[in-house]
PyMOL Python script that loads the backbone (N, CA, C, O; Angstrom):
from pymol import cmd

cmd.read_pdbstr("""\
ATOM      1  N   MET A   1     102.809 111.940  68.408  1.00  0.00           N
ATOM      2  CA  MET A   1     103.999 112.006  69.239  1.00  0.00           C
ATOM      3  C   MET A   1     104.338 113.465  69.563  1.00  0.00           C
ATOM      4  O   MET A   1     104.715 113.788  70.689  1.00  0.00           O
ATOM      5  N   ARG A   2     104.200 114.333  68.573  1.00  0.00           N
ATOM      6  CA  ARG A   2     104.501 115.752  68.815  1.00  0.00           C
ATOM      7  C   ARG A   2     103.560 116.342  69.866  1.00  0.00           C
ATOM      8  O   ARG A   2     103.980 117.129  70.714  1.00  0.00           O
ATOM      9  N   ARG A   3     102.286 115.956  69.802  1.00  0.00           N
ATOM     10  CA  ARG A   3     101.316 116.455  70.768  1.00  0.00           C
ATOM     11  C   ARG A   3     101.674 115.972  72.178  1.00  0.00           C
ATOM     12  O   ARG A   3     101.536 116.716  73.149  1.00  0.00           O
ATOM     13  N   TRP A   4     102.128 114.737  72.278  1.00  0.00           N
ATOM     14  CA  TRP A   4     102.526 114.174  73.567  1.00  0.00           C
ATOM     15  C   TRP A   4     103.699 114.974  74.145  1.00  0.00           C
ATOM     16  O   TRP A   4     103.696 115.332  75.323  1.00  0.00           O
ATOM     17  N   VAL A   5     104.697 115.249  73.303  1.00  0.00           N
ATOM     18  CA  VAL A   5     105.862 116.021  73.748  1.00  0.00           C
ATOM     19  C   VAL A   5     105.427 117.429  74.155  1.00  0.00           C
ATOM     20  O   VAL A   5     105.875 117.944  75.179  1.00  0.00           O
ATOM     21  N   GLN A   6     104.567 118.044  73.368  1.00  0.00           N
ATOM     22  CA  GLN A   6     104.091 119.390  73.679  1.00  0.00           C
ATOM     23  C   GLN A   6     103.322 119.417  74.998  1.00  0.00           C
ATOM     24  O   GLN A   6     103.464 120.354  75.784  1.00  0.00           O
ATOM     25  N   THR A   7     102.518 118.401  75.237  1.00  0.00           N
ATOM     26  CA  THR A   7     101.756 118.321  76.486  1.00  0.00           C
ATOM     27  C   THR A   7     102.696 118.291  77.678  1.00  0.00           C
ATOM     28  O   THR A   7     102.462 118.988  78.666  1.00  0.00           O
ATOM     29  N   TRP A   8     103.762 117.492  77.603  1.00  0.00           N
ATOM     30  CA  TRP A   8     104.714 117.417  78.713  1.00  0.00           C
ATOM     31  C   TRP A   8     105.501 118.703  78.872  1.00  0.00           C
ATOM     32  O   TRP A   8     105.834 119.082  79.995  1.00  0.00           O
ATOM     33  N   LYS A   9     105.808 119.386  77.772  1.00  0.00           N
ATOM     34  CA  LYS A   9     106.494 120.686  77.865  1.00  0.00           C
ATOM     35  C   LYS A   9     105.619 121.697  78.593  1.00  0.00           C
ATOM     36  O   LYS A   9     106.109 122.491  79.396  1.00  0.00           O
ATOM     37  N   GLU A  10     104.321 121.663  78.308  1.00  0.00           N
ATOM     38  CA  GLU A  10     103.396 122.586  78.967  1.00  0.00           C
ATOM     39  C   GLU A  10     103.181 122.207  80.427  1.00  0.00           C
ATOM     40  O   GLU A  10     103.052 123.085  81.280  1.00  0.00           O
ATOM     41  N   ALA A  11     103.142 120.935  80.719  1.00  0.00           N
ATOM     42  CA  ALA A  11     102.886 120.475  82.081  1.00  0.00           C
ATOM     43  C   ALA A  11     104.122 120.578  82.965  1.00  0.00           C
ATOM     44  O   ALA A  11     103.991 120.654  84.186  1.00  0.00           O
ATOM     45  N   GLY A  12     105.309 120.582  82.387  1.00  0.00           N
ATOM     46  CA  GLY A  12     106.554 120.575  83.153  1.00  0.00           C
ATOM     47  C   GLY A  12     106.641 121.664  84.217  1.00  0.00           C
ATOM     48  O   GLY A  12     106.876 121.352  85.384  1.00  0.00           O
ATOM     49  N   PRO A  13     106.460 122.934  83.848  1.00  0.00           N
ATOM     50  CA  PRO A  13     106.553 123.993  84.871  1.00  0.00           C
ATOM     51  C   PRO A  13     105.491 123.859  85.967  1.00  0.00           C
ATOM     52  O   PRO A  13     105.764 124.124  87.137  1.00  0.00           O
ATOM     53  N   TRP A  14     104.297 123.452  85.585  1.00  0.00           N
ATOM     54  CA  TRP A  14     103.221 123.263  86.555  1.00  0.00           C
ATOM     55  C   TRP A  14     103.574 122.147  87.535  1.00  0.00           C
ATOM     56  O   TRP A  14     103.391 122.295  88.743  1.00  0.00           O
ATOM     57  N   LEU A  15     104.078 121.033  87.012  1.00  0.00           N
ATOM     58  CA  LEU A  15     104.466 119.912  87.869  1.00  0.00           C
ATOM     59  C   LEU A  15     105.651 120.274  88.757  1.00  0.00           C
ATOM     60  O   LEU A  15     105.716 119.849  89.910  1.00  0.00           O
ATOM     61  N   GLU A  16     106.587 121.057  88.226  1.00  0.00           N
ATOM     62  CA  GLU A  16     107.740 121.492  89.019  1.00  0.00           C
ATOM     63  C   GLU A  16     107.285 122.384  90.177  1.00  0.00           C
ATOM     64  O   GLU A  16     107.832 122.299  91.276  1.00  0.00           O
ATOM     65  N   GLU A  17     106.301 123.224  89.937  1.00  0.00           N
ATOM     66  CA  GLU A  17     105.768 124.079  90.990  1.00  0.00           C
ATOM     67  C   GLU A  17     105.120 123.248  92.093  1.00  0.00           C
ATOM     68  O   GLU A  17     105.299 123.537  93.276  1.00  0.00           O
ATOM     69  N   ILE A  18     104.376 122.228  91.716  1.00  0.00           N
ATOM     70  CA  ILE A  18     103.768 121.332  92.700  1.00  0.00           C
ATOM     71  C   ILE A  18     104.851 120.631  93.509  1.00  0.00           C
ATOM     72  O   ILE A  18     104.747 120.524  94.731  1.00  0.00           O
ATOM     73  N   ARG A  19     105.884 120.155  92.832  1.00  0.00           N
ATOM     74  CA  ARG A  19     107.001 119.476  93.505  1.00  0.00           C
ATOM     75  C   ARG A  19     107.683 120.408  94.497  1.00  0.00           C
ATOM     76  O   ARG A  19     107.952 120.024  95.636  1.00  0.00           O
ATOM     77  N   ARG A  20     107.963 121.639  94.058  1.00  0.00           N
ATOM     78  CA  ARG A  20     108.638 122.614  94.915  1.00  0.00           C
ATOM     79  C   ARG A  20     107.787 122.920  96.149  1.00  0.00           C
ATOM     80  O   ARG A  20     108.305 122.996  97.263  1.00  0.00           O
ATOM     81  N   ARG A  21     106.486 123.096  95.946  1.00  0.00           N
ATOM     82  CA  ARG A  21     105.590 123.394  97.058  1.00  0.00           C
ATOM     83  C   ARG A  21     105.527 122.217  98.034  1.00  0.00           C
ATOM     84  O   ARG A  21     105.519 122.415  99.249  1.00  0.00           O
ATOM     85  N   ASP A  22     105.484 121.006  97.508  1.00  0.00           N
ATOM     86  CA  ASP A  22     105.460 119.818  98.375  1.00  0.00           C
ATOM     87  C   ASP A  22     106.722 119.725  99.220  1.00  0.00           C
ATOM     88  O   ASP A  22     106.659 119.398 100.405  1.00  0.00           O
ATOM     89  N   ILE A  23     107.864 120.012  98.613  1.00  0.00           N
ATOM     90  CA  ILE A  23     109.129 119.964  99.352  1.00  0.00           C
ATOM     91  C   ILE A  23     109.161 121.038 100.428  1.00  0.00           C
ATOM     92  O   ILE A  23     109.565 120.774 101.560  1.00  0.00           O
ATOM     93  N   GLU A  24     108.738 122.241 100.080  1.00  0.00           N
ATOM     94  CA  GLU A  24     108.740 123.335 101.050  1.00  0.00           C
ATOM     95  C   GLU A  24     107.814 123.054 102.239  1.00  0.00           C
ATOM     96  O   GLU A  24     108.115 123.447 103.366  1.00  0.00           O
ATOM     97  N   ASN A  25     106.702 122.385 101.991  1.00  0.00           N
ATOM     98  CA  ASN A  25     105.720 122.143 103.043  1.00  0.00           C
ATOM     99  C   ASN A  25     105.915 120.823 103.783  1.00  0.00           C
ATOM    100  O   ASN A  25     105.167 120.513 104.710  1.00  0.00           O
ATOM    101  N   ALA A  26     106.898 120.062 103.385  1.00  0.00           N
ATOM    102  CA  ALA A  26     107.124 118.763 104.016  1.00  0.00           C
ATOM    103  C   ALA A  26     107.621 118.938 105.446  1.00  0.00           C
ATOM    104  O   ALA A  26     108.417 119.832 105.735  1.00  0.00           O
ATOM    105  N   ASP A  27     107.151 118.089 106.318  1.00  0.00           N
ATOM    106  CA  ASP A  27     107.621 118.061 107.701  1.00  0.00           C
ATOM    107  C   ASP A  27     108.758 117.044 107.758  1.00  0.00           C
ATOM    108  O   ASP A  27     108.523 115.837 107.794  1.00  0.00           O
ATOM    109  N   THR A  28     109.979 117.543 107.764  1.00  0.00           N
ATOM    110  CA  THR A  28     111.160 116.687 107.674  1.00  0.00           C
ATOM    111  C   THR A  28     111.237 115.694 108.827  1.00  0.00           C
ATOM    112  O   THR A  28     111.584 114.531 108.620  1.00  0.00           O
ATOM    113  N   GLN A  29     110.919 116.136 110.026  1.00  0.00           N
ATOM    114  CA  GLN A  29     110.996 115.238 111.177  1.00  0.00           C
ATOM    115  C   GLN A  29     110.033 114.070 111.033  1.00  0.00           C
ATOM    116  O   GLN A  29     110.382 112.936 111.362  1.00  0.00           O
ATOM    117  N   VAL A  30     108.837 114.333 110.551  1.00  0.00           N
ATOM    118  CA  VAL A  30     107.861 113.264 110.357  1.00  0.00           C
ATOM    119  C   VAL A  30     108.335 112.321 109.249  1.00  0.00           C
ATOM    120  O   VAL A  30     108.227 111.102 109.385  1.00  0.00           O
ATOM    121  N   ALA A  31     108.857 112.878 108.158  1.00  0.00           N
ATOM    122  CA  ALA A  31     109.321 112.051 107.040  1.00  0.00           C
ATOM    123  C   ALA A  31     110.455 111.135 107.470  1.00  0.00           C
ATOM    124  O   ALA A  31     110.448 109.950 107.137  1.00  0.00           O
ATOM    125  N   VAL A  32     111.424 111.659 108.199  1.00  0.00           N
ATOM    126  CA  VAL A  32     112.546 110.841 108.673  1.00  0.00           C
ATOM    127  C   VAL A  32     112.053 109.777 109.634  1.00  0.00           C
ATOM    128  O   VAL A  32     112.498 108.630 109.581  1.00  0.00           O
ATOM    129  N   SER A  33     111.140 110.150 110.506  1.00  0.00           N
ATOM    130  CA  SER A  33     110.576 109.178 111.443  1.00  0.00           C
ATOM    131  C   SER A  33     109.878 108.044 110.701  1.00  0.00           C
ATOM    132  O   SER A  33     110.006 106.881 111.081  1.00  0.00           O
ATOM    133  N   MET A  34     109.143 108.379 109.646  1.00  0.00           N
ATOM    134  CA  MET A  34     108.451 107.350 108.876  1.00  0.00           C
ATOM    135  C   MET A  34     109.448 106.421 108.188  1.00  0.00           C
ATOM    136  O   MET A  34     109.224 105.212 108.123  1.00  0.00           O
ATOM    137  N   LEU A  35     110.538 106.971 107.677  1.00  0.00           N
ATOM    138  CA  LEU A  35     111.526 106.169 106.956  1.00  0.00           C
ATOM    139  C   LEU A  35     112.289 105.223 107.866  1.00  0.00           C
ATOM    140  O   LEU A  35     112.576 104.088 107.485  1.00  0.00           O
ATOM    141  N   PHE A  36     112.617 105.682 109.064  1.00  0.00           N
ATOM    142  CA  PHE A  36     113.490 104.911 109.934  1.00  0.00           C
ATOM    143  C   PHE A  36     112.798 104.375 111.174  1.00  0.00           C
ATOM    144  O   PHE A  36     113.453 104.039 112.160  1.00  0.00           O
ATOM    145  N   SER A  37     111.498 104.296 111.127  1.00  0.00           N
ATOM    146  CA  SER A  37     110.733 103.847 112.280  1.00  0.00           C
ATOM    147  C   SER A  37     111.050 102.395 112.607  1.00  0.00           C
ATOM    148  O   SER A  37     111.097 101.542 111.721  1.00  0.00           O
ATOM    149  N   GLU A  38     111.263 102.128 113.871  1.00  0.00           N
ATOM    150  CA  GLU A  38     111.460 100.761 114.356  1.00  0.00           C
ATOM    151  C   GLU A  38     110.189 100.252 115.023  1.00  0.00           C
ATOM    152  O   GLU A  38     110.161  99.151 115.572  1.00  0.00           O
ATOM    153  N   ASP A  39     109.161 101.049 114.969  1.00  0.00           N
ATOM    154  CA  ASP A  39     107.890 100.716 115.606  1.00  0.00           C
ATOM    155  C   ASP A  39     107.216  99.567 114.856  1.00  0.00           C
ATOM    156  O   ASP A  39     107.017  99.649 113.644  1.00  0.00           O
ATOM    157  N   ASP A  40     106.869  98.506 115.565  1.00  0.00           N
ATOM    158  CA  ASP A  40     106.197  97.361 114.941  1.00  0.00           C
ATOM    159  C   ASP A  40     104.851  97.740 114.329  1.00  0.00           C
ATOM    160  O   ASP A  40     104.389  97.094 113.389  1.00  0.00           O
ATOM    161  N   ASP A  41     104.231  98.778 114.859  1.00  0.00           N
ATOM    162  CA  ASP A  41     102.903  99.178 114.397  1.00  0.00           C
ATOM    163  C   ASP A  41     102.960 100.264 113.324  1.00  0.00           C
ATOM    164  O   ASP A  41     101.932 100.853 112.990  1.00  0.00           O
ATOM    165  N   SER A  42     104.129 100.530 112.788  1.00  0.00           N
ATOM    166  CA  SER A  42     104.264 101.573 111.791  1.00  0.00           C
ATOM    167  C   SER A  42     103.430 101.244 110.555  1.00  0.00           C
ATOM    168  O   SER A  42     103.614 100.189 109.948  1.00  0.00           O
ATOM    169  N   PRO A  43     102.516 102.137 110.179  1.00  0.00           N
ATOM    170  CA  PRO A  43     101.672 101.868 109.003  1.00  0.00           C
ATOM    171  C   PRO A  43     102.383 102.191 107.692  1.00  0.00           C
ATOM    172  O   PRO A  43     101.834 101.943 106.618  1.00  0.00           O
ATOM    173  N   TYR A  44     103.588 102.736 107.764  1.00  0.00           N
ATOM    174  CA  TYR A  44     104.246 103.236 106.568  1.00  0.00           C
ATOM    175  C   TYR A  44     105.139 102.212 105.874  1.00  0.00           C
ATOM    176  O   TYR A  44     105.164 102.135 104.645  1.00  0.00           O
ATOM    177  N   LEU A  45     105.859 101.439 106.651  1.00  0.00           N
ATOM    178  CA  LEU A  45     106.803 100.495 106.067  1.00  0.00           C
ATOM    179  C   LEU A  45     106.699  99.137 106.756  1.00  0.00           C
ATOM    180  O   LEU A  45     106.509  99.061 107.970  1.00  0.00           O
ATOM    181  N   PRO A  46     106.823  98.074 105.978  1.00  0.00           N
ATOM    182  CA  PRO A  46     106.868  96.762 106.640  1.00  0.00           C
ATOM    183  C   PRO A  46     108.181  96.621 107.400  1.00  0.00           C
ATOM    184  O   PRO A  46     109.205  97.172 106.996  1.00  0.00           O
ATOM    185  N   ARG A  47     108.142  95.894 108.481  1.00  0.00           N
ATOM    186  CA  ARG A  47     109.356  95.699 109.289  1.00  0.00           C
ATOM    187  C   ARG A  47     110.338  94.821 108.527  1.00  0.00           C
ATOM    188  O   ARG A  47     109.956  93.797 107.961  1.00  0.00           O
ATOM    189  N   ARG A  48     111.581  95.220 108.514  1.00  0.00           N
ATOM    190  CA  ARG A  48     112.618  94.450 107.833  1.00  0.00           C
ATOM    191  C   ARG A  48     113.019  93.246 108.666  1.00  0.00           C
ATOM    192  O   ARG A  48     113.157  93.325 109.887  1.00  0.00           O
ATOM    193  N   THR A  49     113.202  92.133 107.977  1.00  0.00           N
ATOM    194  CA  THR A  49     113.668  90.935 108.666  1.00  0.00           C
ATOM    195  C   THR A  49     115.134  90.678 108.361  1.00  0.00           C
ATOM    196  O   THR A  49     115.784  89.881 109.037  1.00  0.00           O
ATOM    197  N   THR A  50     115.658  91.359 107.334  1.00  0.00           N
ATOM    198  CA  THR A  50     117.078  91.244 106.979  1.00  0.00           C
ATOM    199  C   THR A  50     117.595  92.628 106.632  1.00  0.00           C
ATOM    200  O   THR A  50     116.834  93.594 106.568  1.00  0.00           O
ATOM    201  N   SER A  51     118.907  92.713 106.408  1.00  0.00           N
ATOM    202  CA  SER A  51     119.499  93.991 106.019  1.00  0.00           C
ATOM    203  C   SER A  51     119.272  94.283 104.538  1.00  0.00           C
ATOM    204  O   SER A  51     119.450  95.415 104.090  1.00  0.00           O
ATOM    205  N   GLY A  52     118.880  93.262 103.784  1.00  0.00           N
ATOM    206  CA  GLY A  52     118.691  93.438 102.349  1.00  0.00           C
ATOM    207  C   GLY A  52     119.914  93.073 101.535  1.00  0.00           C
ATOM    208  O   GLY A  52     119.868  93.085 100.305  1.00  0.00           O
ATOM    209  N   LEU A  53     121.015  92.745 102.212  1.00  0.00           N
ATOM    210  CA  LEU A  53     122.255  92.433 101.510  1.00  0.00           C
ATOM    211  C   LEU A  53     122.113  91.201 100.615  1.00  0.00           C
ATOM    212  O   LEU A  53     122.623  91.190  99.495  1.00  0.00           O
ATOM    213  N   VAL A  54     121.432  90.177 101.095  1.00  0.00           N
ATOM    214  CA  VAL A  54     121.246  88.955 100.304  1.00  0.00           C
ATOM    215  C   VAL A  54     120.451  89.271  99.039  1.00  0.00           C
ATOM    216  O   VAL A  54     120.791  88.809  97.950  1.00  0.00           O
ATOM    217  N   GLU A  55     119.391  90.062  99.193  1.00  0.00           N
ATOM    218  CA  GLU A  55     118.576  90.435  98.035  1.00  0.00           C
ATOM    219  C   GLU A  55     119.379  91.272  97.048  1.00  0.00           C
ATOM    220  O   GLU A  55     119.264  91.093  95.836  1.00  0.00           O
ATOM    221  N   GLN A  56     120.196  92.191  97.574  1.00  0.00           N
ATOM    222  CA  GLN A  56     121.030  93.019  96.708  1.00  0.00           C
ATOM    223  C   GLN A  56     122.014  92.159  95.915  1.00  0.00           C
ATOM    224  O   GLN A  56     122.202  92.373  94.717  1.00  0.00           O
ATOM    225  N   GLN A  57     122.624  91.216  96.562  1.00  0.00           N
ATOM    226  CA  GLN A  57     123.575  90.346  95.872  1.00  0.00           C
ATOM    227  C   GLN A  57     122.880  89.516  94.802  1.00  0.00           C
ATOM    228  O   GLN A  57     123.462  89.255  93.749  1.00  0.00           O
ATOM    229  N   ALA A  58     121.641  89.096  95.059  1.00  0.00           N
ATOM    230  CA  ALA A  58     120.882  88.355  94.051  1.00  0.00           C
ATOM    231  C   ALA A  58     120.636  89.219  92.828  1.00  0.00           C
ATOM    232  O   ALA A  58     120.743  88.739  91.699  1.00  0.00           O
ATOM    233  N   TRP A  59     120.307  90.488  93.036  1.00  0.00           N
ATOM    234  CA  TRP A  59     120.109  91.397  91.895  1.00  0.00           C
ATOM    235  C   TRP A  59     121.414  91.587  91.125  1.00  0.00           C
ATOM    236  O   TRP A  59     121.412  91.578  89.894  1.00  0.00           O
ATOM    237  N   PHE A  60     122.519  91.757  91.833  1.00  0.00           N
ATOM    238  CA  PHE A  60     123.812  91.912  91.159  1.00  0.00           C
ATOM    239  C   PHE A  60     124.140  90.668  90.323  1.00  0.00           C
ATOM    240  O   PHE A  60     124.652  90.782  89.209  1.00  0.00           O
ATOM    241  N   ALA A  61     123.844  89.488  90.865  1.00  0.00           N
ATOM    242  CA  ALA A  61     124.103  88.260  90.131  1.00  0.00           C
ATOM    243  C   ALA A  61     123.289  88.206  88.844  1.00  0.00           C
ATOM    244  O   ALA A  61     123.786  87.759  87.810  1.00  0.00           O
ATOM    245  N   LYS A  62     122.039  88.660  88.904  1.00  0.00           N
ATOM    246  CA  LYS A  62     121.202  88.687  87.702  1.00  0.00           C
ATOM    247  C   LYS A  62     121.766  89.658  86.661  1.00  0.00           C
ATOM    248  O   LYS A  62     121.731  89.385  85.461  1.00  0.00           O
ATOM    249  N   LEU A  63     122.283  90.791  87.135  1.00  0.00           N
ATOM    250  CA  LEU A  63     122.829  91.788  86.215  1.00  0.00           C
ATOM    251  C   LEU A  63     124.094  91.297  85.526  1.00  0.00           C
ATOM    252  O   LEU A  63     124.371  91.683  84.390  1.00  0.00           O
ATOM    253  N   ARG A  64     124.866  90.447  86.205  1.00  0.00           N
ATOM    254  CA  ARG A  64     126.111  89.924  85.622  1.00  0.00           C
ATOM    255  C   ARG A  64     125.834  88.982  84.462  1.00  0.00           C
ATOM    256  O   ARG A  64     126.658  88.858  83.556  1.00  0.00           O
ATOM    257  N   ARG A  65     124.697  88.323  84.477  1.00  0.00           N
ATOM    258  CA  ARG A  65     124.377  87.340  83.433  1.00  0.00           C
ATOM    259  C   ARG A  65     124.157  87.964  82.087  1.00  0.00           C
ATOM    260  O   ARG A  65     123.881  87.259  81.117  1.00  0.00           O
TER     261      ARG A  65
END
""", "prot")
cmd.dss("prot")
cmd.show_as("cartoon", "prot")
cmd.util.cbc("prot")
cmd.orient("prot")
């Protein structure tokens, strides 16, 4: 367990650097377009058939139990 914790402590700064570089190099316009695309042919996200409200309420109902 100690070795596992030590490995993550050593990897943390390296992973943070990769994360920072990815954020700096991200094309925001492309990312937003991918997230909110209404294009039927979008390869990134399946087209929504509902707002998701029904599914959200089902999850809330499960959490109440």
